[in-house]
FIDO-416301 format. One record per residue (C-alpha): residue number from 1; residue in three letters; x, y, z. Coordinates in steps of 0.1 Angstrom, whole numbers, plus 2048, in hexadecimal, padded with zeros to 3 digits. Example, Ala and Ser with C-alpha at 12.3 -4.5 7.8 and 13.67 -1.06 7.14 Angstrom:
2
<pt k="1" r="ala" px="87B" py="7D3" pz="84E"/>
<pt k="2" r="ser" px="889" py="7F5" pz="847"/>
***
This chain:
102
<pt k="1" r="unk" px="D8A" py="9F9" pz="AB1"/>
<pt k="2" r="unk" px="D99" py="A0A" pz="ACF"/>
<pt k="3" r="unk" px="D7A" py="A26" pz="ACE"/>
<pt k="4" r="unk" px="D93" py="A3B" pz="AD8"/>
<pt k="5" r="unk" px="DB2" py="A4F" pz="AC9"/>
<pt k="6" r="unk" px="DD9" py="A53" pz="AD2"/>
<pt k="7" r="unk" px="DD7" py="A28" pz="ADA"/>
<pt k="8" r="unk" px="DF5" py="A15" pz="AE3"/>
<pt k="9" r="unk" px="DFF" py="9FB" pz="AFF"/>
<pt k="10" r="unk" px="DE8" py="9DD" pz="AF8"/>
<pt k="11" r="unk" px="DEC" py="9C2" pz="B15"/>
<pt k="12" r="unk" px="DD6" py="99E" pz="B11"/>
<pt k="13" r="unk" px="DC6" py="993" pz="B2E"/>
<pt k="14" r="unk" px="DD4" py="972" pz="B3B"/>
<pt k="15" r="unk" px="DBE" py="960" pz="B2E"/>
<pt k="16" r="unk" px="DC4" py="96E" pz="B09"/>
<pt k="17" r="unk" px="D9D" py="975" pz="B03"/>
<pt k="18" r="unk" px="DA2" py="99C" pz="B09"/>
<pt k="19" r="unk" px="DB6" py="9B9" pz="B01"/>
<pt k="20" r="unk" px="DBC" py="9D8" pz="B18"/>
<pt k="21" r="unk" px="DCB" py="9FC" pz="B02"/>
<pt k="22" r="unk" px="DD4" py="A18" pz="B11"/>
<pt k="23" r="unk" px="DC4" py="A38" pz="B00"/>
<pt k="24" r="unk" px="DDE" py="A52" pz="B0B"/>
<pt k="25" r="unk" px="DCC" py="A72" pz="B01"/>
<pt k="26" r="unk" px="DAE" py="A69" pz="B0D"/>
<pt k="27" r="unk" px="DB4" py="A5D" pz="B2E"/>
<pt k="28" r="unk" px="DA7" py="A36" pz="B2D"/>
<pt k="29" r="unk" px="DA5" py="A13" pz="B22"/>
<pt k="30" r="unk" px="D94" py="A00" pz="B07"/>
<pt k="31" r="unk" px="D8D" py="9DD" pz="B11"/>
<pt k="32" r="unk" px="D8E" py="9CA" pz="AF4"/>
<pt k="33" r="unk" px="D79" py="9A6" pz="AF0"/>
<pt k="34" r="unk" px="D90" py="990" pz="AD9"/>
<pt k="35" r="unk" px="D81" py="974" pz="ACD"/>
<pt k="36" r="unk" px="D64" py="98E" pz="AC0"/>
<pt k="37" r="unk" px="D77" py="9A0" pz="AB3"/>
<pt k="38" r="unk" px="D64" py="9B8" pz="AC3"/>
<pt k="39" r="unk" px="D68" py="9DF" pz="AD8"/>
<pt k="40" r="unk" px="D5B" py="9D5" pz="B02"/>
<pt k="41" r="unk" px="D5B" py="9F7" pz="B0E"/>
<pt k="42" r="unk" px="D6F" py="A16" pz="B18"/>
<pt k="43" r="unk" px="D76" py="A1D" pz="B3A"/>
<pt k="44" r="unk" px="D7F" py="A3F" pz="B45"/>
<pt k="45" r="unk" px="D9C" py="A44" pz="B5A"/>
<pt k="46" r="unk" px="DAF" py="A65" pz="B57"/>
<pt k="47" r="unk" px="DB9" py="A81" pz="B45"/>
<pt k="48" r="unk" px="DD8" py="A72" pz="B36"/>
<pt k="49" r="unk" px="DE9" py="A4D" pz="B3E"/>
<pt k="50" r="unk" px="E01" py="A3D" pz="B32"/>
<pt k="51" r="unk" px="E02" py="A14" pz="B2A"/>
<pt k="52" r="unk" px="DEC" py="9FE" pz="B3A"/>
<pt k="53" r="unk" px="DF6" py="9DD" pz="B4E"/>
<pt k="54" r="unk" px="DE1" py="9B9" pz="B54"/>
<pt k="55" r="unk" px="DE3" py="9A8" pz="B7C"/>
<pt k="56" r="unk" px="DF0" py="985" pz="B79"/>
<pt k="57" r="unk" px="DCD" py="97A" pz="B84"/>
<pt k="58" r="unk" px="DB8" py="992" pz="B6E"/>
<pt k="59" r="unk" px="DA9" py="99C" pz="B82"/>
<pt k="60" r="unk" px="DBB" py="9C2" pz="B81"/>
<pt k="61" r="unk" px="DC3" py="9D7" pz="B60"/>
<pt k="62" r="unk" px="DDF" py="9F5" pz="B67"/>
<pt k="63" r="unk" px="DE9" py="A14" pz="B5E"/>
<pt k="64" r="unk" px="DF7" py="A31" pz="B64"/>
<pt k="65" r="unk" px="DEB" py="A53" pz="B65"/>
<pt k="66" r="unk" px="E03" py="A6E" pz="B5A"/>
<pt k="67" r="unk" px="DF0" py="A8B" pz="B67"/>
<pt k="68" r="unk" px="DF0" py="A7C" pz="B8D"/>
<pt k="69" r="unk" px="E08" py="A67" pz="B99"/>
<pt k="70" r="unk" px="DF5" py="A45" pz="BA0"/>
<pt k="71" r="unk" px="DF0" py="A2C" pz="B8F"/>
<pt k="72" r="unk" px="DCA" py="A20" pz="B89"/>
<pt k="73" r="unk" px="DB7" py="9FE" pz="B8B"/>
<pt k="74" r="unk" px="D9B" py="9F0" pz="B7C"/>
<pt k="75" r="unk" px="D82" py="9D9" pz="B79"/>
<pt k="76" r="unk" px="D8A" py="9C7" pz="B58"/>
<pt k="77" r="unk" px="D63" py="9B9" pz="B5E"/>
<pt k="78" r="unk" px="D4C" py="9D3" pz="B6A"/>
<pt k="79" r="unk" px="D62" py="9EB" pz="B51"/>
<pt k="80" r="unk" px="D6A" py="A08" pz="B75"/>
<pt k="81" r="unk" px="D81" py="A13" pz="B88"/>
<pt k="82" r="unk" px="D85" py="9FE" pz="BAA"/>
<pt k="83" r="unk" px="DAB" py="A0F" pz="BB9"/>
<pt k="84" r="unk" px="DC1" py="A2C" pz="BB2"/>
<pt k="85" r="unk" px="DD9" py="A23" pz="BBA"/>
<pt k="86" r="unk" px="DF2" py="A4B" pz="BC5"/>
<pt k="87" r="unk" px="E19" py="A47" pz="BC5"/>
<pt k="88" r="unk" px="E36" py="A63" pz="BCF"/>
<pt k="89" r="unk" px="E3C" py="A6D" pz="BA9"/>
<pt k="90" r="unk" px="E2A" py="A6A" pz="B86"/>
<pt k="91" r="unk" px="E30" py="A41" pz="B75"/>
<pt k="92" r="unk" px="E30" py="A38" pz="B54"/>
<pt k="93" r="unk" px="E35" py="A12" pz="B52"/>
<pt k="94" r="unk" px="E34" py="9F6" pz="B71"/>
<pt k="95" r="unk" px="E30" py="9CF" pz="B6E"/>
<pt k="96" r="unk" px="E13" py="9BC" pz="B85"/>
<pt k="97" r="unk" px="E27" py="99E" pz="B98"/>
<pt k="98" r="unk" px="E20" py="979" pz="B90"/>
<pt k="99" r="unk" px="E13" py="970" pz="BAD"/>
<pt k="100" r="unk" px="DF6" py="988" pz="BAD"/>
<pt k="101" r="unk" px="DFD" py="9A2" pz="BCD"/>
<pt k="102" r="unk" px="E07" py="9C1" pz="BBE"/>
***
């Protein structure tokens, strides 16, 4: 149902209407519409990624690039990459702060 291979690590939206899934090998995030039970879209992020996290306000989805040391922010409405957060080394997982600031 994700439209991509190597899907894992599902993260529900804060409202519970959507879910986001990391697709490791393809380097993408699948966006699932849980109410309609269908694939809403796939966002290409990089060559290979791990994990997916939703911000507390639901306005951003984050994933971890496993080829470059960065966390990538995705707009879950527009299905586009909106920002790269470059890191000193590769990361595997993170969590969004409840206050929505980080």
